[in-house]
N, C-alpha and C positions, 0 to 999 in steps of 0.2 A: 347504661345506668350505673351510677355509683351509689354506694350505700348511704353516705351522708346526705345526698340530694333527696333520695326517697324518704328517708327517716325524718329529715328536717322539714320537708313539705308536709308530711302527715302530722307531725307533732305541732307544727305551727297552725295547721287547720284545726286541730283538736283544741288548742288553747282558745280559739275564737268561736268554735261551733259546738263544743261538747254539750250534751244535754245536762240540765241541772237536776241531777239525781241525788237524793238525800244522802246516800252512802259515799258520795264523792266529796262532800263538804269537808273543809280543813279540820273542823273540830271532831270529826267522826274517828273513832278508834278502831283497833284491830278486831274486836268482838263484833262490832256492827258490820264491818266489812266481811267477816267470815259468815255471818248470818245472811247477808245479801248474796254472797256467792253461792251458798247452798240453796237459797230460794230461787235464784235465777237459773238453776239447772233445768232445762227443758220447759221453762215457764217465761212468758212474755213479761217485759219490764212493767207494762201498765198494770198487770195483775199483782206484781210483786210489791210495788210502792206502798199501797195501803196496808198490806199484810206485814211488810217490814216495819212500817211506822208503828203499828199496833204492838208488834212483837217487842220492839225495842223500848216502847213505853212501859210494857209490863216487865220485861227482863233486860234491863240495861247492862247487866254484867253476867258473865258465865255463872257466877255463884247464885244469882237470882234464879236462873233456869234450873241449875243443878239441884236446888232445894225442892223443886216441884216434882210430882210423879209424872211418868210418861204420858198418862192420860191428858194432862193439861196441855202438854206440847202438841199432842194430836188434835185436841179441840181447837187450839189457837191456830193451827195450820189451816184449818177450814177447808176450802175447796181448791187449794193451790195445786193439788195433784201429787202423785207419788209420795204419800204421807210417811213412808218409811224414812224419808229425809228428816222429818220432825223428830223421830225417835233417835236417829243417829246424831242429830244436832244436840239433843239433850245429852246423849252419851259423851259427845265431845266436850260439852260444858262440864260434866262430871270429871272427865279426865284432866281438863284444864285446871280445875280446882285442886284435884288430888296430886297432880304431878308438877304444876307450875304456879301454885299459889294464887290461882284465880286470874292470872294474866295469860293472854294468848301468846304462845311462844313465838319468837322471831327467827328461829333457825329452821331451815327447810326440813331437815330430817325429823325434828320434833313435831312440826306441823303434819308431816306425812304419817306420823305414828298415831295421830288422833283418830278416833272412830269416825268412819264415814268421810274422811278427808283424803281425796285422791291427788294425783299428780297435778291436775289443773288447779284445783282449789288451793292446794298448798302453795303453789307458785303465785297464784293471784294474791293471796293474803300477804306473802312475803314481799311482793312487789308493791301492791297498792296500799298496804298498811304500814310497811316498814321501809319503803323506798329502795328495795334491793334490786339487783340486776339479775333477773331470771326471765327466760322466755315464757310468756303466758299465752298458751295456744288453745283456742277454741275453734269452733267451726268458722266463725267470722274471720279470725286471724288467718286461718289456713286458706280461706278463699281469697282474701286480699293478696297474700304473698304469692299464691299460685297464679293468680291472674296478672298482677302488676309486675311481678319479678320473673316468673317462669313462663308466662304467656299461655297458660292452660286455662280452660273454662271452669274446671271443677277439681277439687282437691281429693276426691274420694271419700268414702264413708267414715273412715276412722283416722285418728291421729297416730302418726308413726314417729319413730325417733328422728327421722330425717326432717320432719316438720319442726321439731324443737331446734334442730341445728340451723335450719333456714331462718327461723325467727331470731335466734340468738345472734346470727351473723349481721342482722340488721340493727341490733341494739347499740346505742352509744356506749362508750366505756364507762362513763360517769353513771353511778347507780341511779340517782334521781332522774336524770335524763332518760335512762333506760326504762324506768318504771313509767314515766310519762309516755314514752314511745309505745310501750306495751298496751297501755290504755287507749292510745290513739289508733293503733292498728285495729283493735277490737271495735272501737266506735265507728270507724270507717266502714268496716264490714257490716255492722248492724244497721246503719242508717243510709249509706250511700252505695257501697259495693255489695248489694244484696244478691241473693241467689237467683231470683227470677226476674227482677226489674231493676237492674243497676242504674243509678242516676249518674252516668258518666259526665254529664254536663256540669255537675256540681263537685266532681272529684278533684282533689288537689294534686293528684299525680296522673291525671288523664293524659297529659302531654308526654309522659314517659312510660306509660303503661304498655307492657309487652303484649298483653292480650288484645288491646285496641290496635296496636301496631300490626298485629297478625290478622286483623279483620274480624275480631270478636267471634272466633269459631264456637259453635255450640258443642256441648258434651257429646262424645261419641259412644260412650258406654251407657249402661242402665242408670237412671237417676232414682233417687229415693222418693218414694211417695209418702204423703202425709199419713201418719198412723190413724187407722180407723178407731173410733171410740164407741160409737153406738152399738150396743149388743155384745160388747166384749166383757171379759171378766173384770177389766178395769172399771167399767161402768157399774157392774154389780157390786164390786168392792166399795166404790164410792157411795152407792146408795145405802149399803149396810153401815158404813162408817157414819153417814149422815144421821141415821137413826140413833146410833150409839153415842155420838157426840152430844146430841141434844138430851140424852137421858140423864137423869139424876140418880138412877138406881139400875141394877142389872136388868137387862132387857130379855123378856121371855122369848124362847125360840119361836113361838107362834107369831109374835110381832115381826120378827125378822123374816119369817116365811112369807109375809105379805109384800115384801120388797120386790121379789122377782118370782115369776111363775115357774120357770124351769128349775126343778128341784136339783138336778145334777149340777147345773152351772152355779146355782146359789150355794150349794154345799161346798163345791170346789172353791168358790170365792171366799167363803167364810173360813174354810180350812187354811187358805193362803194367808188371810189376815192373822190368824192365830200363829201360824208358822213364822210369820214376819215379826212377831212380837208387838203387833198393834192391838190385838184383841185377846182376851183370855176368857176361858170358859169357867164360870162360877160353879155351876153344877150341871146336871144332865139336861136341864131345861132353860138355862139362861146364860147370857154373855154380857161382858162389859169391856170398855177400853182398858188397855193394859195399865195396871197399877191404880185403877180408879176405885179405891176402897181398901179395906184391910186385907192383909195377905190371905190367899186362899189356902186352907188347910188340906193337905194331901193325905188321904187315908189309904 
């Protein structure tokens, strides 16, 4: 297999079959792409599209979000899950306004310096918003390269430096073509070369896939199981946040006590929300979303 053949085939497939997602449209700017990348972390596309649409309608620029209290970002986040992302996204908006005049920076090191923006997100924004040549590696990209190029069924649980090197070696030299290829690798892993039910008959590189050539061996090591949600602290946190999001005034402790019967788990979940900066205690008997009202006077 040669690099141009693999990359050209996947890129050509992408230009013909890519999903029409709103953050991929030509008129969309860097802020919209940053919002989409944060929302898409551990969240299916189908759930993100309506939330992203509502978010961008309300806060089309970083300055619009930065002017709001954290509570509004948490409310708008709704039930997307992992609501700490909403707070970090607002913090990133504040930093963009304060450090970059309200414009999402285009340099990788500046993107990495934004609150809540890690290696993947920074590279994704640099590539997809600014057409730069950076390897953008998520679980889907790692799976595609591991199977098609290395002939292995699974890429392991975490991204390693070697994964970035392998992806970069496949990118064309021209930045715009490289950005397109990064999006194409990701799309192929998301809709065709999936973890459990790959659609090899629809794959543009099936004829040169090293994994297929080796007989499609199954993983030999332990595989990741879907994370349990029911009965976990995550579920309790979500129930508590739902009550607080709908409130227009501080919520009495007694109301929160009705959310979950296990006192120990409920107290732990509520304390975690406070520690994460999502909730604040107004007084001994009530709580509210962070910043949802005048500053609390500490005595």
